[in-house]
C-alpha positions in Angstrom: -1.8 42.9 16.0 -0.6 41.5 12.7 3.0 40.3 12.2 5.0 42.2 9.6 8.2 41.1 7.9 11.4 42.6 9.3 15.1 42.2 9.0 17.4 42.2 12.1 21.1 42.7 11.6 23.9 43.2 14.0 27.7 43.9 14.1 29.0 42.8 17.4 32.7 43.0 18.1 33.0 40.7 21.1 32.5 36.9 20.4 30.9 36.4 23.8 28.3 39.1 23.2 27.7 37.9 19.7 27.0 34.4 20.9 24.6 35.7 23.5 22.7 37.8 20.9 22.5 34.7 18.6 21.1 32.6 21.4 18.6 35.3 22.2 17.4 35.4 18.6 17.2 31.6 18.5 15.2 31.5 21.7 12.6 33.7 19.8 12.8 30.9 17.1 14.3 33.3 14.7 16.9 32.0 12.3 19.2 33.7 9.9 22.6 33.6 8.2 25.6 35.1 10.0 24.4 38.4 11.5 21.2 38.9 9.4 17.8 37.5 10.5 14.6 37.8 8.5 11.5 37.4 10.7 7.8 38.4 11.2 7.1 40.4 14.4 4.4 42.6 15.8 5.4 46.1 17.0 5.2 44.9 20.6 7.3 41.8 19.9 9.9 43.9 18.2 10.1 46.2 21.2 10.4 43.3 23.7 13.1 41.7 21.6 15.1 44.9 21.4 14.8 45.3 25.2 16.3 41.9 25.6 19.1 42.5 23.0 20.0 45.9 24.5 20.8 44.1 27.7 23.3 41.8 25.9 25.3 44.3 23.8 27.7 47.2 24.4 25.9 50.2 22.8 29.3 52.0 22.4 31.0 49.2 20.4 28.2 47.2 18.8 25.5 48.0 16.2 22.0 46.6 16.0 19.3 47.2 13.4 15.7 46.3 12.9 14.3 47.3 9.5 10.7 46.8 8.7 10.1 45.5 5.2 6.8 47.4 5.1 7.5 50.9 3.8 4.4 52.2 5.6 6.0 52.0 9.1 7.6 55.0 10.7 11.3 54.8 11.5 13.2 56.1 14.6 16.7 55.8 15.8 17.3 54.3 19.2 20.9 55.4 19.8 23.0 58.4 18.8 25.8 57.1 16.7 24.2 55.1 14.0 25.9 55.1 10.6 23.6 53.0 8.5 22.7 53.6 4.8 19.1 52.4 5.2 16.6 55.1 4.2 14.0 54.1 6.8 15.4 51.8 9.6 12.7 51.2 12.2 15.0 50.7 15.2 18.7 50.6 15.5 21.6 50.7 17.9 25.0 51.5 16.7 
């Protein structure tokens, strides 16, 4: 499977959870600025990464987004209370 460009962004209220998420992303060798990471992932890598991140956040307080840069990908919400202005987010928690 080919890797596609994506953006991962998060808004995590608790410093401890935020540090854990940042460490998780760094363990995937992803780097970004503040709470936005640009990366290249396959669909299966994105799913595995989100499974790991979901374990680290509070889905009621925190927000997490993966937006594919490729407009040809289908989008779907992961949680019920997302309030994001993206037209086609691929995966998000929030």
